[in-house]
N, C-alpha and C positions, 0 to 999 in steps of 0.2 A: 881456348886455343886448341886448334886441331893439329895433331901431330901426324905427319906423313912418314910412312916407312916404305922404303923401296925394296922390293924382292923380285928376283933372287939377289943375293943369297938368302936362303931361308933362315940361316943362323941369326940374321938380324932381328928375327921375331922372338928369339929365346928370352931376352930380358922381360918381355911382356906376357909370356905364357905362364900358367900355373906350374909350380915346381912339382914333379912327381912325388907322391908320398913314399916314405921309406917303410919297408917291411919291418915290423917289430918281431924280432926273432923269438923273444920270450913269450909274447902273446901267441905266436904261431905254434910254439911247442906246447903251450897249455891247451890250446884247441885240439892239437893232435892227441894229447893224453885223454881229453874228455871223449873224443870220438872213439878212440880205441877201447876205452872202458865201457862206454855205452854199447858198442858193437859186441863186446864180449859178454856183458852181464845184463843187457836188456833193461827192463823196467827197474830192476834193483839199482843199476848204475844211474839211471835217470833220477830216481828218487834221492839217491845220495848226493848227486850234484845239485838238485833243487835245494837240499838242506844246506850244502856248503855255500852256494852262490846267492840264494834268496832267503836263507835263514828260516825256512819253514819245512815242515814234514807233511807232504801231500801223498796220500795213498793213491796208487794207480787207478783205483775205482773212481776217484774224484777228479781225474784229469779231464775227462770229457765233460763239457758243460751241457747240462740237460736242456731239452727243448723249452721247458718252462722258464728257465732263466733267460733264454734267448728272447722269449715273448715279453718278459718283464723288462729286460733291457731296452727292447724296442719301444715299449710304452713310456719309458723315461726320456726318450729323445723328443726334443721340441718338434712340433708339427712342421714348422718351416724348414728345420734342418732335415727332417725325414724326407720331405718333398724334394729338397735340393739333392740329397743322396740318390733318390730314385731317378731324378733327372740326369744326374751324372752317370748312373748305370746305363740308362737308355742311350746317352750320347756316346759313351765309350763302346757300347755294343754296336751301334751303327758303324763306327769306324772299323772295329775289328772284324765285323762280318765281311767287309770288303777285302780283308787280308786272307780270309780262309781259302786254302788251296785244296781243292777236291781231287786234284790229279787230272790225268788226261788219257785218251786212247788214240792210237793211230792205226788205221786200217791200211795195210800194204796191198800192192797190186796183186800179189800172189795169194791174198786172202788171209795172211797171218795178221795177228793183232798185237801191237806193241802198246805199252802204256805204263803209267806210274800211278800208284794208289797211295794216298796220304792217310795214315791211320793215327788217331789221337792216342796219347798215353792212357793206360787204364786208370792211373792214380797219380796225383801230384800233391805236393805239400806247399803251403804258402805261409811264410813267416810274417806276422803282423806285429809291428812295434806296439807295445802297450805298457811300457814301464813308466817313464816320466811323462809321456804324452801318448795319446792314441791317434792313429793316422788312418781314418776310414779310406782315404785315397789309395793306400796300399792294398786294401782289400779289393777295391774296385778295379785297380789297374792290373791286378794279378788274377783274380777270380773270374772276371768277365771274359778275358781272352781264352782262359782254359775251358770255361763253360761253352763258349761258342765253338771252340775246337772239337768239342764232343767228349771231353774227359768225363768219365763216369763217376769218379770219386775225387773230391777236392777236400783236403784236410787243412784247416787253418790252425796254426799254433801261435800262441801269444804268451808272453811272460805273465806269471801270476802277479796279483796286486793285493798286498796285504796278506791275509791268511786264506784267501780264496782266489781261484782263477779269475782273470780279468773278465768282467761282465759286459761293459759297454760295447766292446768290439763285436760280439755276436749280434747285438742290436743293430749295429751299423751294417753288418754283413747280411742281415735277414732279408732285405729287399732282393738279394741275389738268390735266395732260396737254395743254398748249397747244402752239402751233406752233413758236415760236422765241424765243430770248433773245439779245440783242445786248449785248456789253459795251463798246460805244463811247460817245462823247459823245452824250447823248440830246437835245441842243438842238433839232435839226431833222432828224437823219439819217433818221428814219423817213419823213419827208415829202420831203426834198430830196436824199437820196443818189442816186448815179448809178443809172440804170435797171437796169443789170446787177446792182446790189446790192439794190435795194429795190422794183423795179417802177416803173411810171409815176408820177412825183411828183404828177401831176394826180389820181391815184386816192386819195391819202392823206387 
């Protein structure tokens, strides 16, 4: 049976629309405390929160996944899945290339030149879910547009799995040929880790 709804009034649609989610005040406060602590203490804060939330002690030197592990993870992916990922990267790239805005210039009658120039960010961070499930689509849908936009440094962060950083995700990201993947807590390390680990926090 097809139900017909007459609008206006638009209020008649309310019973059929999803209810807005309620903000969890306790969760918001916990996130605020984590962000403030990491902003203040850098890597030491991140390491402590890894221990509290994930039950493991990871040294900052072990947060970045080495290139060798990327390659090993890539080798573990079924060939058919790898080809599907590469196809997805190509198709998403075709779409976003059409979105790229390079700006414009306008030459006025008096000889003056007006215009707009669009510059990409120097660095961006991408959170890749990797706890209970891995989502390669998240990598593709975030990294491809940033790469096409001309972002020079793309840092992917994903939760650790077991006693090591998550490894399959780098394998899924490898067809994108991006800069680095970190297997540490992603809460704010990309922005607020120590300068020796992540560069100047003010640049994030």
